C-alpha positions in Angstrom: 20.3 51.2 42.0 18.7 50.2 38.7 19.4 51.2 35.2 19.3 50.3 31.5 22.5 49.3 29.5 22.7 51.5 26.4 26.2 50.7 25.3 29.0 48.2 25.9 32.6 48.9 24.8 35.2 46.2 25.0 38.6 47.2 26.4 41.6 45.1 27.4 41.3 41.4 28.2 37.5 41.3 27.7 36.8 44.0 30.3 34.0 46.4 29.4 33.0 50.0 29.7 29.3 49.9 30.4 27.0 52.9 29.8 23.9 52.9 31.9 20.9 55.2 32.2 19.6 55.3 35.8 17.2 57.7 37.5 18.9 61.0 37.3 22.2 59.9 35.9 24.2 58.6 33.0 27.1 56.5 34.1 30.1 55.0 32.3 31.4 52.1 34.6 34.2 49.7 34.3 33.3 46.0 34.5 36.2 43.5 35.0 35.9 40.3 33.1 35.6 37.1 35.2 33.9 33.7 35.3 31.9 34.7 38.3 30.2 37.6 36.6 26.7 37.1 35.2 26.1 37.8 31.5 25.1 41.3 30.6 24.0 42.7 27.3 22.9 45.8 25.5 19.3 46.6 26.5 19.4 44.7 29.8 17.8 46.3 32.9 20.1 45.6 35.8 20.4 46.3 39.5 23.9 47.3 40.4 26.3 49.1 42.6 29.0 51.7 41.8 32.4 51.4 43.5 34.7 54.4 43.5 38.4 53.7 42.7 41.3 55.7 44.0 43.4 54.4 41.0 41.0 55.4 38.3 38.6 58.2 37.3 36.0 55.7 36.3 33.9 53.8 38.9 33.6 50.1 38.9 30.4 48.2 38.1 29.7 45.6 40.7 27.0 43.3 42.3 25.1 43.2 39.0 21.7 41.4 39.0 19.8 41.1 35.7 16.2 42.2 35.9 14.6 40.2 33.1 11.7 41.1 30.9 9.1 38.5 30.3 9.7 38.9 26.5 13.5 38.7 26.8 13.8 35.3 25.1 11.9 36.5 22.0 14.8 37.3 19.7 12.7 39.6 17.4 11.6 41.8 20.3 15.0 41.8 21.9 16.7 42.9 18.6 14.3 45.8 18.1 14.8 46.8 21.8 18.5 46.8 21.4 18.3 48.9 18.2 16.1 51.3 20.1 18.3 51.6 23.2 21.5 52.0 21.2 20.1 55.3 19.9 20.2 56.7 23.4 24.0 56.4 23.7 24.8 58.7 20.7 22.0 61.1 21.8 23.0 61.4 25.4 26.8 60.5 25.6 27.8 64.2 26.1 25.2 64.8 28.8 26.6 65.9 32.1 23.2 65.7 33.9 20.2 63.6 33.2 16.7 64.0 34.7 14.4 61.0 35.6 12.5 61.4 32.3 14.8 59.1 30.3 14.8 56.2 32.8 11.0 56.5 33.2 10.6 56.5 29.4 12.5 53.3 29.0 10.7 51.7 31.9 7.4 52.5 30.3 8.5 51.2 26.9 9.9 48.0 28.3 6.7 47.2 30.1 4.7 47.7 26.9 7.2 46.2 24.4 5.3 43.0 23.9 1.7 44.3 24.3 1.6 45.9 20.8 3.9 46.3 17.8 7.1 47.4 19.5 7.8 49.8 16.7 4.6 51.7 17.8 5.8 51.7 21.4 9.2 53.2 20.3 7.5 55.8 18.0 5.2 56.9 20.8 8.1 57.1 23.3 10.1 59.1 20.8 7.3 61.6 20.4 7.3 62.0 24.2 11.1 62.5 24.1 10.9 65.2 21.4 8.2 67.0 23.4 10.3 66.8 26.6 13.3 68.2 24.8 11.3 71.0 23.1 11.9 69.6 19.6 8.4 68.4 18.7 7.1 70.5 15.7 3.4 70.5 16.2 2.8 73.6 14.1 3.2 71.6 10.8 5.1 74.1 8.8 7.5 72.6 6.2 11.0 72.3 7.6 12.4 72.7 4.1 10.4 75.6 2.6 8.9 77.1 5.8 5.3 77.2 4.3 2.3 75.7 6.1 1.4 72.1 5.1 -2.2 72.1 4.0 -2.3 68.7 2.2 -4.0 65.7 3.7 -0.6 63.9 3.9 2.6 65.1 5.5 6.1 63.8 5.0 8.6 63.6 7.8 12.4 63.7 7.9 14.8 62.9 10.7 13.7 64.0 14.2 10.1 63.8 12.9 10.4 67.2 11.2 7.4 67.8 9.0 7.7 68.6 5.2 5.7 68.8 2.1 5.8 65.5 0.1 6.9 67.5 -2.9 9.8 69.0 -0.9 11.3 65.9 0.6 10.1 63.3 -1.9 9.3 60.8 0.8 6.3 58.7 1.9 3.4 60.7 3.0 1.7 60.2 6.3 -2.0 60.8 7.1 -2.2 64.3 8.7 -4.9 63.3 11.2 -2.8 60.3 12.3 0.3 62.5 12.7 -1.6 65.1 14.7 -2.8 62.3 17.0 0.7 61.1 17.5 2.1 64.6 18.2 -0.8 65.7 20.5 -1.6 62.5 22.4 1.5 60.4 21.8 -0.6 57.7 20.2 0.1 55.8 17.0 -3.5 54.3 16.9 -4.4 55.9 13.5 -1.0 55.1 11.8 -1.1 52.2 9.4 1.7 49.6 9.5 3.4 51.1 6.4 3.5 54.5 8.1 4.8 52.9 11.3 7.6 51.2 9.4 8.5 54.6 7.8 8.6 56.3 11.2 10.7 53.5 12.6 13.2 53.9 9.8 13.4 57.6 10.6 13.9 56.8 14.3 16.8 54.6 13.5 18.6 57.5 11.9 19.1 59.0 15.3 17.2 60.6 18.2 
């Protein structure tokens, strides 16, 4: 099976607990340290097998093959990708079941990560995630005062919740660009400063 590594936790003697998003599942697997093992890292896409253990409640990660991205050796792209994927661990760690959406979302993002500004890819993916989870606030009422936002610029806080600029005292974002993002999951009308602002919000947590 295939999956994305969203967390690595060191345990005794360099062994690891590896958290992986696969199609329909979120797994915490034990990986024994050894010279024969290939290198794995946060953000890697891997092909792997799970081996049940009678001695432990956690399955073993085995037969790992790294499925590389063509941009994997670009440190800037890799760092942004790792920052993005690490957000999924905190967001999903208590999930008991996981549908295919999350794996498919990461698949799409990884395939487009080097085709445009990767922050834009992440922001568009996050808008899809918010919609899938029923948390995308397209009605554009202020999260802080509950009144409609009629200005030409809208401020956002964590989870892309809309607010009046005067309520949150944060950078305003062009309303038409934000509507395009929320309705069509496209960042095409956002300028680079607005993209950086949304990326900063994204890093606060999914």
